[in-house]
All heavy atoms as TSV, in Angstrom:
chain	resi	resn	atom	element	x	y	z
A	1	MET	N	N	0.786	-1.240	-0.035
A	1	MET	CA	C	0.017	-0.020	0.000
A	1	MET	C	C	0.939	1.195	0.058
A	1	MET	O	O	1.753	1.334	0.827
A	1	MET	CB	C	-0.913	0.002	1.219
A	1	MET	CG	C	-1.703	1.155	1.406
A	1	MET	SD	S	-2.364	1.423	2.995
A	1	MET	CE	C	-4.061	1.136	2.709
A	2	ARG	N	N	0.593	2.145	-0.867
A	2	ARG	CA	C	1.261	3.446	-0.953
A	2	ARG	C	C	0.642	4.551	-0.238
A	2	ARG	O	O	-0.649	4.580	-0.450
A	2	ARG	CB	C	1.651	3.765	-2.402
A	2	ARG	CG	C	2.475	2.822	-3.146
A	2	ARG	CD	C	2.629	3.189	-4.542
A	2	ARG	NE	N	2.991	4.635	-4.673
A	2	ARG	CZ	C	3.692	5.094	-5.732
A	2	ARG	NH1	N	3.898	4.372	-6.690
A	2	ARG	NH2	N	3.878	6.401	-5.760
A	3	HIS	N	N	1.330	5.392	0.398
A	3	HIS	CA	C	0.747	6.527	1.155
A	3	HIS	C	C	0.886	7.663	0.318
A	3	HIS	O	O	1.882	7.883	-0.576
A	3	HIS	CB	C	1.442	6.774	2.428
A	3	HIS	CG	C	1.286	5.581	3.371
A	3	HIS	ND1	N	0.040	5.400	4.077
A	3	HIS	CD2	C	2.070	4.631	3.725
A	3	HIS	CE1	C	0.129	4.281	4.786
A	3	HIS	NE2	N	1.390	3.757	4.522
A	4	ALA	N	N	0.072	8.637	0.359
A	4	ALA	CA	C	0.004	9.912	-0.337
A	4	ALA	C	C	1.196	10.786	0.103
A	4	ALA	O	O	1.473	10.735	1.242
A	4	ALA	CB	C	-1.295	10.653	-0.157
A	5	ASN	N	N	1.727	11.458	-0.810
A	5	ASN	CA	C	2.822	12.356	-0.502
A	5	ASN	C	C	2.192	13.608	0.073
A	5	ASN	O	O	1.554	14.425	-0.688
A	5	ASN	CB	C	3.637	12.710	-1.882
A	5	ASN	CG	C	4.803	13.674	-1.519
A	5	ASN	OD1	O	5.016	14.038	-0.392
A	5	ASN	ND2	N	5.484	13.905	-2.630
A	6	ASN	N	N	2.526	13.824	1.302
A	6	ASN	CA	C	1.906	15.076	2.041
A	6	ASN	C	C	2.557	16.327	1.562
A	6	ASN	O	O	2.145	17.343	1.850
A	6	ASN	CB	C	1.908	14.853	3.546
A	6	ASN	CG	C	0.970	13.805	3.938
A	6	ASN	OD1	O	-0.004	13.521	3.292
A	6	ASN	ND2	N	1.375	13.173	5.161
A	7	ASN	N	N	3.738	16.178	0.919
A	7	ASN	CA	C	4.446	17.395	0.525
A	7	ASN	C	C	4.094	17.812	-0.851
A	7	ASN	O	O	4.570	18.944	-1.342
A	7	ASN	CB	C	5.895	17.162	0.639
A	7	ASN	CG	C	6.328	16.977	2.143
A	7	ASN	OD1	O	5.748	17.527	3.009
A	7	ASN	ND2	N	7.323	16.048	2.318
A	8	ALA	N	N	3.203	17.072	-1.624
A	8	ALA	CA	C	2.955	17.464	-2.947
A	8	ALA	C	C	2.013	18.587	-2.896
A	8	ALA	O	O	1.064	18.596	-2.210
A	8	ALA	CB	C	2.336	16.295	-3.642
A	9	PRO	N	N	2.243	19.564	-3.784
A	9	PRO	CA	C	1.274	20.778	-3.973
A	9	PRO	C	C	-0.097	20.304	-4.415
A	9	PRO	O	O	-0.286	19.411	-5.251
A	9	PRO	CB	C	2.013	21.743	-4.949
A	9	PRO	CG	C	2.884	20.956	-5.733
A	9	PRO	CD	C	3.313	19.793	-4.769
A	10	LEU	N	N	-1.074	20.863	-3.881
A	10	LEU	CA	C	-2.414	20.619	-4.328
A	10	LEU	C	C	-2.756	20.991	-5.681
A	10	LEU	O	O	-3.517	20.501	-6.405
A	10	LEU	CB	C	-3.486	21.179	-3.264
A	10	LEU	CG	C	-3.317	20.637	-1.950
A	10	LEU	CD1	C	-4.307	21.410	-0.995
A	10	LEU	CD2	C	-3.559	19.199	-1.880
A	11	LEU	N	N	-2.088	22.196	-6.115
A	11	LEU	CA	C	-2.394	22.800	-7.379
A	11	LEU	C	C	-1.113	23.091	-8.087
A	11	LEU	O	O	-0.172	23.681	-7.458
A	11	LEU	CB	C	-3.294	24.027	-7.321
A	11	LEU	CG	C	-3.588	24.793	-8.638
A	11	LEU	CD1	C	-4.531	23.865	-9.396
A	11	LEU	CD2	C	-4.092	26.111	-8.296
A	12	THR	N	N	-0.918	22.626	-9.149
A	12	THR	CA	C	0.316	22.922	-10.023
A	12	THR	C	C	-0.065	24.007	-11.125
A	12	THR	O	O	-1.147	24.270	-11.442
A	12	THR	CB	C	0.815	21.675	-10.784
A	12	THR	OG1	O	-0.079	21.158	-11.687
A	12	THR	CG2	C	1.105	20.642	-9.785
A	13	VAL	N	N	1.040	24.625	-11.690
A	13	VAL	CA	C	0.903	25.531	-12.657
A	13	VAL	C	C	0.119	24.994	-13.913
A	13	VAL	O	O	-0.770	25.494	-14.524
A	13	VAL	CB	C	2.194	26.128	-13.127
A	13	VAL	CG1	C	2.069	27.028	-14.365
A	13	VAL	CG2	C	2.814	26.871	-11.911
A	14	GLU	N	N	0.594	23.658	-14.230
A	14	GLU	CA	C	-0.024	23.010	-15.322
A	14	GLU	C	C	-1.553	22.772	-15.117
A	14	GLU	O	O	-2.345	22.916	-16.048
A	14	GLU	CB	C	0.608	21.672	-15.515
A	14	GLU	CG	C	2.112	21.812	-16.071
A	14	GLU	CD	C	3.056	21.917	-14.922
A	14	GLU	OE1	O	2.669	21.878	-13.740
A	14	GLU	OE2	O	4.324	22.221	-15.153
A	15	ARG	N	N	-1.947	22.416	-13.979
A	15	ARG	CA	C	-3.389	22.057	-13.603
A	15	ARG	C	C	-4.074	23.550	-13.719
A	15	ARG	O	O	-5.260	23.510	-14.212
A	15	ARG	CB	C	-3.415	21.470	-12.248
A	15	ARG	CG	C	-4.863	21.114	-11.915
A	15	ARG	CD	C	-5.348	19.853	-12.597
A	15	ARG	NE	N	-6.359	20.154	-13.509
A	15	ARG	CZ	C	-6.849	19.356	-14.529
A	15	ARG	NH1	N	-6.209	18.160	-14.611
A	15	ARG	NH2	N	-7.700	19.736	-15.210
A	16	ALA	N	N	-3.464	24.474	-13.175
A	16	ALA	CA	C	-4.242	25.817	-13.156
A	16	ALA	C	C	-4.417	26.384	-14.595
A	16	ALA	O	O	-5.422	26.775	-14.996
A	16	ALA	CB	C	-3.286	26.841	-12.534
A	17	ILE	N	N	-3.397	26.018	-15.498
A	17	ILE	CA	C	-3.629	26.493	-16.950
A	17	ILE	C	C	-4.629	25.602	-17.601
A	17	ILE	O	O	-5.530	26.133	-18.306
A	17	ILE	CB	C	-2.278	26.327	-17.759
A	17	ILE	CG1	C	-1.276	27.327	-17.116
A	17	ILE	CG2	C	-2.415	26.416	-19.221
A	17	ILE	CD1	C	0.159	27.118	-17.636
A	18	ALA	N	N	-4.624	24.239	-17.323
A	18	ALA	CA	C	-5.577	23.405	-17.871
A	18	ALA	C	C	-7.025	23.757	-17.348
A	18	ALA	O	O	-8.058	23.609	-18.202
A	18	ALA	CB	C	-5.321	22.007	-17.485
A	19	ASP	N	N	-7.232	24.252	-16.208
A	19	ASP	CA	C	-8.494	24.625	-15.659
A	19	ASP	C	C	-8.969	26.060	-15.883
A	19	ASP	O	O	-9.869	26.611	-15.360
A	19	ASP	CB	C	-8.618	24.338	-14.050
A	19	ASP	CG	C	-8.548	22.883	-13.884
A	19	ASP	OD1	O	-8.852	22.036	-14.739
A	19	ASP	OD2	O	-8.363	22.567	-12.704
A	20	ASN	N	N	-7.963	26.748	-16.596
A	20	ASN	CA	C	-8.227	28.152	-17.016
A	20	ASN	C	C	-8.413	29.069	-15.722
A	20	ASN	O	O	-9.313	29.914	-15.679
A	20	ASN	CB	C	-9.448	28.278	-17.965
A	20	ASN	CG	C	-9.419	29.617	-18.698
A	20	ASN	OD1	O	-8.316	30.121	-18.959
A	20	ASN	ND2	N	-10.593	29.972	-19.145
A	21	LEU	N	N	-7.642	28.880	-14.768
A	21	LEU	CA	C	-7.641	29.742	-13.537
A	21	LEU	C	C	-6.785	30.951	-13.734
A	21	LEU	O	O	-5.685	30.973	-14.211
A	21	LEU	CB	C	-7.143	28.941	-12.336
A	21	LEU	CG	C	-7.968	27.614	-12.059
A	21	LEU	CD1	C	-7.232	26.826	-10.889
A	21	LEU	CD2	C	-9.426	27.877	-11.755
A	22	CYS	N	N	-7.436	32.103	-13.219
A	22	CYS	CA	C	-6.645	33.325	-13.367
A	22	CYS	C	C	-5.944	33.595	-12.009
A	22	CYS	O	O	-6.365	33.192	-11.010
A	22	CYS	CB	C	-7.577	34.522	-13.828
A	22	CYS	SG	S	-8.772	34.940	-12.549
A	23	PRO	N	N	-4.781	34.313	-12.024
A	23	PRO	CA	C	-4.101	34.624	-10.890
A	23	PRO	C	C	-4.839	35.333	-9.755
A	23	PRO	O	O	-4.757	35.103	-8.587
A	23	PRO	CB	C	-2.887	35.448	-11.368
A	23	PRO	CG	C	-2.688	35.051	-12.773
A	23	PRO	CD	C	-4.038	34.817	-13.241
A	24	ALA	N	N	-5.814	36.233	-10.163
A	24	ALA	CA	C	-6.564	37.014	-9.266
A	24	ALA	C	C	-7.464	36.151	-8.414
A	24	ALA	O	O	-7.619	36.343	-7.156
A	24	ALA	CB	C	-7.326	38.040	-10.025
A	25	SER	N	N	-8.053	35.223	-9.068
A	25	SER	CA	C	-8.959	34.255	-8.311
A	25	SER	C	C	-8.105	33.374	-7.371
A	25	SER	O	O	-8.566	33.080	-6.262
A	25	SER	CB	C	-9.709	33.401	-9.255
A	25	SER	OG	O	-8.929	32.528	-9.892
A	26	LEU	N	N	-6.886	32.918	-7.702
A	26	LEU	CA	C	-6.133	32.191	-6.923
A	26	LEU	C	C	-5.643	32.956	-5.660
A	26	LEU	O	O	-5.560	32.473	-4.620
A	26	LEU	CB	C	-4.816	31.710	-7.614
A	26	LEU	CG	C	-5.091	30.723	-8.754
A	26	LEU	CD1	C	-3.716	30.388	-9.390
A	26	LEU	CD2	C	-5.772	29.500	-8.209
A	27	ARG	N	N	-5.463	34.309	-5.798
A	27	ARG	CA	C	-4.980	35.137	-4.758
A	27	ARG	C	C	-6.159	35.386	-3.758
A	27	ARG	O	O	-5.873	35.444	-2.589
A	27	ARG	CB	C	-4.384	36.526	-5.319
A	27	ARG	CG	C	-3.168	36.404	-6.012
A	27	ARG	CD	C	-2.559	37.683	-6.444
A	27	ARG	NE	N	-1.529	37.578	-7.342
A	27	ARG	CZ	C	-0.335	37.170	-7.001
A	27	ARG	NH1	N	-0.015	36.853	-5.831
A	27	ARG	NH2	N	0.644	37.033	-7.893
A	28	GLN	N	N	-7.374	35.435	-4.384
A	28	GLN	CA	C	-8.515	35.642	-3.438
A	28	GLN	C	C	-8.781	34.339	-2.570
A	28	GLN	O	O	-8.932	34.482	-1.409
A	28	GLN	CB	C	-9.741	35.739	-4.215
A	28	GLN	CG	C	-9.904	37.132	-4.933
A	28	GLN	CD	C	-11.042	37.273	-5.896
A	28	GLN	OE1	O	-11.713	36.322	-6.122
A	28	GLN	NE2	N	-11.333	38.468	-6.215
A	29	VAL	N	N	-8.557	33.189	-3.229
A	29	VAL	CA	C	-8.613	31.989	-2.267
A	29	VAL	C	C	-7.511	31.986	-1.312
A	29	VAL	O	O	-7.706	31.501	-0.082
A	29	VAL	CB	C	-8.708	30.765	-3.167
A	29	VAL	CG1	C	-8.588	29.448	-2.395
A	29	VAL	CG2	C	-9.878	30.706	-4.162
A	30	ALA	N	N	-6.250	32.338	-1.684
A	30	ALA	CA	C	-5.113	32.317	-0.828
A	30	ALA	C	C	-5.477	33.349	0.404
A	30	ALA	O	O	-5.161	33.000	1.546
A	30	ALA	CB	C	-3.898	32.738	-1.542
A	31	ALA	N	N	-6.029	34.492	0.200
A	31	ALA	CA	C	-6.342	35.517	1.220
A	31	ALA	C	C	-7.326	34.785	2.224
A	31	ALA	O	O	-7.136	35.015	3.354
A	31	ALA	CB	C	-6.840	36.738	0.667
A	32	ALA	N	N	-8.297	34.087	1.729
A	32	ALA	CA	C	-9.343	33.432	2.471
A	32	ALA	C	C	-8.657	32.424	3.409
A	32	ALA	O	O	-9.199	31.914	4.469
A	32	ALA	CB	C	-10.352	32.771	1.611
A	33	ASN	N	N	-7.623	31.767	3.020
A	33	ASN	CA	C	-6.916	30.707	3.809
A	33	ASN	C	C	-5.822	31.228	4.719
A	33	ASN	O	O	-5.252	30.464	5.534
A	33	ASN	CB	C	-6.209	29.802	2.845
A	33	ASN	CG	C	-7.303	28.660	2.194
A	33	ASN	OD1	O	-7.832	27.955	2.933
A	33	ASN	ND2	N	-7.422	28.755	0.940
A	34	ASP	N	N	-5.533	32.449	4.689
A	34	ASP	CA	C	-4.528	33.089	5.598
A	34	ASP	C	C	-4.971	33.039	7.033
A	34	ASP	O	O	-6.114	33.175	7.276
A	34	ASP	CB	C	-4.268	34.551	5.236
A	34	ASP	CG	C	-3.454	34.714	4.034
A	34	ASP	OD1	O	-2.607	33.714	3.756
A	34	ASP	OD2	O	-3.351	35.711	3.364
A	35	ASN	N	N	-4.020	32.672	7.940
A	35	ASN	CA	C	-4.176	32.669	9.424
A	35	ASN	C	C	-5.311	31.775	9.775
A	35	ASN	O	O	-6.163	31.996	10.763
A	35	ASN	CB	C	-4.539	34.133	9.891
A	35	ASN	CG	C	-3.554	35.125	9.519
A	35	ASN	OD1	O	-2.331	34.926	9.585
A	35	ASN	ND2	N	-3.832	36.336	8.916
A	36	LYS	N	N	-5.301	30.653	9.138
A	36	LYS	CA	C	-6.365	29.548	9.498
A	36	LYS	C	C	-5.679	28.314	9.910
A	36	LYS	O	O	-6.097	27.204	9.672
A	36	LYS	CB	C	-7.309	29.349	8.323
A	36	LYS	CG	C	-8.084	30.649	8.006
A	36	LYS	CD	C	-9.468	30.444	8.084
A	36	LYS	CE	C	-10.269	31.685	8.061
A	36	LYS	NZ	N	-10.829	32.182	6.862
A	37	GLY	N	N	-4.482	28.337	10.395
A	37	GLY	CA	C	-3.665	27.175	10.699
A	37	GLY	C	C	-2.557	26.792	9.727
A	37	GLY	O	O	-2.568	27.364	8.676
A	38	TYR	N	N	-1.787	26.046	10.134
A	38	TYR	CA	C	-0.473	25.657	9.346
A	38	TYR	C	C	-0.821	25.000	8.041
A	38	TYR	O	O	-0.345	25.531	6.956
A	38	TYR	CB	C	0.298	24.723	10.136
A	38	TYR	CG	C	1.417	24.085	9.282
A	38	TYR	CD1	C	2.709	24.848	9.015
A	38	TYR	CD2	C	1.345	22.826	8.773
A	38	TYR	CE1	C	3.621	24.496	8.291
A	38	TYR	CE2	C	2.367	22.280	7.903
A	38	TYR	CZ	C	3.527	23.176	7.689
A	38	TYR	OH	O	4.517	22.640	6.797
A	39	ARG	N	N	-1.638	24.096	7.873
A	39	ARG	CA	C	-2.152	23.498	6.692
A	39	ARG	C	C	-2.738	24.443	5.716
A	39	ARG	O	O	-2.366	24.476	4.426
A	39	ARG	CB	C	-3.070	22.275	6.883
A	39	ARG	CG	C	-2.270	21.104	7.729
A	39	ARG	CD	C	-3.130	19.980	7.746
A	39	ARG	NE	N	-2.549	18.947	6.935
A	39	ARG	CZ	C	-2.987	17.836	6.701
A	39	ARG	NH1	N	-4.318	17.499	6.987
A	39	ARG	NH2	N	-2.412	16.926	6.018
A	40	ARG	N	N	-3.602	25.277	6.120
A	40	ARG	CA	C	-4.366	26.176	5.105
A	40	ARG	C	C	-3.318	27.262	4.717
A	40	ARG	O	O	-3.489	27.807	3.699
A	40	ARG	CB	C	-5.568	26.634	5.779
A	40	ARG	CG	C	-6.647	25.562	5.833
A	40	ARG	CD	C	-7.936	25.912	6.396
A	40	ARG	NE	N	-8.692	26.750	5.418
A	40	ARG	CZ	C	-9.905	27.186	5.658
A	40	ARG	NH1	N	-10.550	26.874	6.788
A	40	ARG	NH2	N	-10.542	27.965	4.764
A	41	GLN	N	N	-2.361	27.650	5.752
A	41	GLN	CA	C	-1.386	28.628	5.311
A	41	GLN	C	C	-0.460	28.015	4.205
A	41	GLN	O	O	-0.080	28.745	3.354
A	41	GLN	CB	C	-0.662	29.039	6.570
A	41	GLN	CG	C	0.459	30.192	6.189
A	41	GLN	CD	C	-0.314	31.501	5.853
A	41	GLN	OE1	O	-1.277	31.970	6.543
A	41	GLN	NE2	N	0.077	32.089	4.689
A	42	ALA	N	N	-0.155	26.759	4.288
A	42	ALA	CA	C	0.638	26.212	3.304
A	42	ALA	C	C	-0.104	26.155	1.898
A	42	ALA	O	O	0.456	26.319	0.936
A	42	ALA	CB	C	0.977	24.782	3.715
A	43	VAL	N	N	-1.392	25.863	1.920
A	43	VAL	CA	C	-2.240	25.937	0.728
A	43	VAL	C	C	-2.096	27.539	0.179
A	43	VAL	O	O	-2.015	27.553	-0.992
A	43	VAL	CB	C	-3.679	25.570	1.051
A	43	VAL	CG1	C	-4.546	25.859	-0.192
A	43	VAL	CG2	C	-3.619	24.071	1.293
A	44	ALA	N	N	-2.345	28.395	1.025
A	44	ALA	CA	C	-2.335	29.789	0.698
A	44	ALA	C	C	-0.968	30.216	-0.083
A	44	ALA	O	O	-1.001	30.749	-1.105
A	44	ALA	CB	C	-2.606	30.727	1.767
A	45	ASP	N	N	0.166	29.683	0.619
A	45	ASP	CA	C	1.384	30.007	0.081
A	45	ASP	C	C	1.617	29.384	-1.431
A	45	ASP	O	O	2.144	29.942	-2.258
A	45	ASP	CB	C	2.488	29.437	0.948
A	45	ASP	CG	C	2.538	30.283	2.371
A	45	ASP	OD1	O	1.952	31.492	2.362
A	45	ASP	OD2	O	3.143	29.748	3.267
A	46	ASN	N	N	1.055	28.114	-1.501
A	46	ASN	CA	C	1.224	27.466	-2.782
A	46	ASN	C	C	0.334	28.199	-3.775
A	46	ASN	O	O	0.754	28.410	-4.954
A	46	ASN	CB	C	0.669	25.946	-2.620
A	46	ASN	CG	C	0.853	25.153	-3.939
A	46	ASN	OD1	O	1.850	25.082	-4.563
A	46	ASN	ND2	N	-0.238	24.812	-4.410
A	47	LEU	N	N	-0.834	28.618	-3.452
A	47	LEU	CA	C	-1.614	29.448	-4.412
A	47	LEU	C	C	-1.041	30.623	-4.923
A	47	LEU	O	O	-1.027	30.993	-6.127
A	47	LEU	CB	C	-3.016	29.605	-3.893
A	47	LEU	CG	C	-3.974	28.304	-3.574
A	47	LEU	CD1	C	-5.224	28.772	-2.875
A	47	LEU	CD2	C	-4.298	27.636	-4.953
A	48	ARG	N	N	-0.305	31.339	-3.967
A	48	ARG	CA	C	0.361	32.570	-4.389
A	48	ARG	C	C	1.531	32.257	-5.374
A	48	ARG	O	O	1.798	33.021	-6.247
A	48	ARG	CB	C	0.795	33.290	-3.163
A	48	ARG	CG	C	-0.274	34.024	-2.433
A	48	ARG	CD	C	0.247	34.962	-1.365
A	48	ARG	NE	N	-0.882	35.410	-0.616
A	48	ARG	CZ	C	-1.321	34.768	0.562
A	48	ARG	NH1	N	-0.794	33.643	0.880
A	48	ARG	NH2	N	-2.371	35.325	1.160
A	49	ARG	N	N	2.182	31.135	-5.084
A	49	ARG	CA	C	3.362	30.788	-5.934
A	49	ARG	C	C	2.802	30.445	-7.273
A	49	ARG	O	O	3.481	30.861	-8.328
A	49	ARG	CB	C	4.093	29.604	-5.412
A	49	ARG	CG	C	5.222	29.884	-4.318
A	49	ARG	CD	C	6.152	28.682	-4.009
A	49	ARG	NE	N	5.395	27.557	-3.428
A	49	ARG	CZ	C	4.989	27.598	-2.137
A	49	ARG	NH1	N	5.488	28.536	-1.313
A	49	ARG	NH2	N	4.381	26.574	-1.594
A	50	VAL	N	N	1.717	29.702	-7.351
A	50	VAL	CA	C	1.167	29.433	-8.714
A	50	VAL	C	C	0.747	30.661	-9.396
A	50	VAL	O	O	0.939	30.776	-10.631
A	50	VAL	CB	C	-0.055	28.308	-8.552
A	50	VAL	CG1	C	-0.694	28.074	-9.806
A	50	VAL	CG2	C	0.436	27.024	-8.006
A	51	ALA	N	N	0.072	31.534	-8.760
A	51	ALA	CA	C	-0.435	32.860	-9.329
A	51	ALA	C	C	0.664	33.649	-9.841
A	51	ALA	O	O	0.689	34.153	-10.905
A	51	ALA	CB	C	-1.196	33.589	-8.301
A	52	ASP	N	N	1.725	33.649	-9.018
A	52	ASP	CA	C	3.015	34.375	-9.584
A	52	ASP	C	C	3.549	33.844	-10.766
A	52	ASP	O	O	3.994	34.426	-11.705
A	52	ASP	CB	C	4.081	34.272	-8.389
A	52	ASP	CG	C	3.840	35.157	-7.163
A	52	ASP	OD1	O	2.946	36.050	-7.316
A	52	ASP	OD2	O	4.496	34.919	-6.152
A	53	LYS	N	N	3.683	32.514	-10.854
A	53	LYS	CA	C	4.159	31.786	-12.085
A	53	LYS	C	C	3.226	32.098	-13.303
A	53	LYS	O	O	3.712	32.310	-14.355
A	53	LYS	CB	C	4.337	30.364	-11.896
A	53	LYS	CG	C	5.516	30.035	-10.843
A	53	LYS	CD	C	5.615	28.572	-10.493
A	53	LYS	CE	C	6.678	28.371	-9.567
A	53	LYS	NZ	N	6.853	27.019	-9.137
A	54	LEU	N	N	1.922	31.982	-13.053
A	54	LEU	CA	C	1.035	32.243	-14.172
A	54	LEU	C	C	1.142	33.668	-14.677
A	54	LEU	O	O	1.072	33.911	-15.871
A	54	LEU	CB	C	-0.497	32.041	-13.664
A	54	LEU	CG	C	-0.896	30.611	-13.375
A	54	LEU	CD1	C	-2.317	30.606	-12.799
A	54	LEU	CD2	C	-0.813	29.850	-14.631
A	55	GLU	N	N	1.291	34.648	-13.801
A	55	GLU	CA	C	1.551	36.027	-14.203
A	55	GLU	C	C	2.798	36.195	-15.040
A	55	GLU	O	O	2.845	36.860	-16.110
A	55	GLU	CB	C	1.511	36.965	-13.071
A	55	GLU	CG	C	0.094	37.166	-12.540
A	55	GLU	CD	C	0.175	38.010	-11.103
A	55	GLU	OE1	O	1.223	38.155	-10.638
A	55	GLU	OE2	O	-0.964	38.448	-10.858
A	56	LEU	N	N	4.017	35.514	-14.589
A	56	LEU	CA	C	5.210	35.408	-15.319
A	56	LEU	C	C	4.942	34.931	-16.719
A	56	LEU	O	O	5.726	35.346	-17.668
A	56	LEU	CB	C	6.225	34.769	-14.524
A	56	LEU	CG	C	6.851	35.409	-13.330
A	56	LEU	CD1	C	7.681	34.528	-12.643
A	56	LEU	CD2	C	7.448	36.703	-13.806
A	57	LEU	N	N	4.214	33.937	-16.902
A	57	LEU	CA	C	3.865	33.232	-18.148
A	57	LEU	C	C	2.887	34.084	-19.015
A	57	LEU	O	O	2.560	33.727	-20.103
A	57	LEU	CB	C	3.413	31.827	-17.939
A	57	LEU	CG	C	4.399	30.852	-17.378
A	57	LEU	CD1	C	3.651	29.565	-16.932
A	57	LEU	CD2	C	5.487	30.571	-18.342
A	58	GLY	N	N	2.272	35.083	-18.363
A	58	GLY	CA	C	1.344	35.980	-19.218
A	58	GLY	C	C	-0.060	35.557	-19.087
A	58	GLY	O	O	-0.866	36.216	-19.737
A	59	TYR	N	N	-0.442	34.559	-18.190
A	59	TYR	CA	C	-1.779	34.323	-18.024
A	59	TYR	C	C	-2.442	35.238	-17.079
A	59	TYR	O	O	-1.878	35.869	-16.157
A	59	TYR	CB	C	-2.004	32.886	-17.418
A	59	TYR	CG	C	-1.554	31.820	-18.383
A	59	TYR	CD1	C	-0.287	31.341	-18.516
A	59	TYR	CD2	C	-2.505	31.265	-19.214
A	59	TYR	CE1	C	0.084	30.372	-19.390
A	59	TYR	CE2	C	-2.126	30.283	-20.081
A	59	TYR	CZ	C	-0.835	29.847	-20.167
A	59	TYR	OH	O	-0.512	28.828	-21.189
A	60	GLY	N	N	-3.753	35.481	-17.352
A	60	GLY	CA	C	-4.512	36.425	-16.597
A	60	GLY	C	C	-4.706	37.884	-17.117
A	60	GLY	O	O	-5.653	38.602	-16.812
A	61	ARG	N	N	-3.762	38.219	-17.943
A	61	ARG	CA	C	-3.780	39.593	-18.527
A	61	ARG	C	C	-5.012	39.812	-19.426
A	61	ARG	O	O	-5.704	40.862	-19.285
A	61	ARG	CB	C	-2.596	39.888	-19.316
A	61	ARG	CG	C	-1.252	39.894	-18.523
A	61	ARG	CD	C	-0.129	40.311	-19.339
A	61	ARG	NE	N	1.069	40.053	-18.595
A	61	ARG	CZ	C	2.238	39.892	-18.994
A	61	ARG	NH1	N	2.476	39.860	-20.366
A	61	ARG	NH2	N	3.361	39.781	-18.174
A	62	GLU	N	N	-5.380	38.890	-20.173
A	62	GLU	CA	C	-6.508	39.076	-21.103
A	62	GLU	C	C	-7.889	39.233	-20.396
A	62	GLU	O	O	-8.695	39.858	-20.764
A	62	GLU	CB	C	-6.550	38.152	-22.299
A	62	GLU	CG	C	-6.648	36.636	-21.771
A	62	GLU	CD	C	-5.244	35.968	-21.429
A	62	GLU	OE1	O	-4.225	36.613	-21.816
A	62	GLU	OE2	O	-5.240	34.949	-20.774
A	63	ARG	N	N	-7.955	38.471	-19.308
A	63	ARG	CA	C	-9.119	38.541	-18.452
A	63	ARG	C	C	-9.339	39.823	-17.703
A	63	ARG	O	O	-10.411	40.489	-17.588
A	63	ARG	CB	C	-9.131	37.377	-17.357
A	63	ARG	CG	C	-9.930	36.280	-17.913
A	63	ARG	CD	C	-10.151	35.309	-16.695
A	63	ARG	NE	N	-10.743	34.148	-17.154
A	63	ARG	CZ	C	-10.990	33.078	-16.455
A	63	ARG	NH1	N	-10.466	32.998	-15.223
A	63	ARG	NH2	N	-11.461	31.995	-17.010
A	64	GLU	N	N	-8.152	40.360	-17.176
A	64	GLU	CA	C	-8.212	41.626	-16.474
A	64	GLU	C	C	-8.369	42.754	-17.472
A	64	GLU	O	O	-9.087	43.729	-17.002
A	64	GLU	CB	C	-6.897	41.789	-15.624
A	64	GLU	CG	C	-6.742	40.701	-14.532
A	64	GLU	CD	C	-5.327	40.669	-14.003
A	64	GLU	OE1	O	-4.527	41.530	-14.225
A	64	GLU	OE2	O	-5.071	39.736	-13.008
A	65	ALA	N	N	-7.941	42.683	-18.564
A	65	ALA	CA	C	-8.016	43.772	-19.579
A	65	ALA	C	C	-9.472	43.776	-20.089
A	65	ALA	O	O	-9.989	44.752	-20.570
A	65	ALA	CB	C	-7.170	43.684	-20.650
A	66	ALA	N	N	-10.173	42.656	-20.075
A	66	ALA	CA	C	-11.538	42.782	-20.762
A	66	ALA	C	C	-12.662	43.287	-19.845
A	66	ALA	O	O	-12.631	43.628	-18.781
A	66	ALA	CB	C	-11.991	41.098	-21.069
């Protein structure tokens, strides 16, 4: 029996792109997870990292401009 990797991020950049998620929505969810315990803070930190990477790749600009 294999155990789940507890260190694996819940959301990856590839998954965010495939699901057409915008950086602004990821940041909103991250803000909602702030100061709610260690695990939810880790989720929030991961969402911010994914949002940063999406912005660097140019995702989210066309939605914000529209």
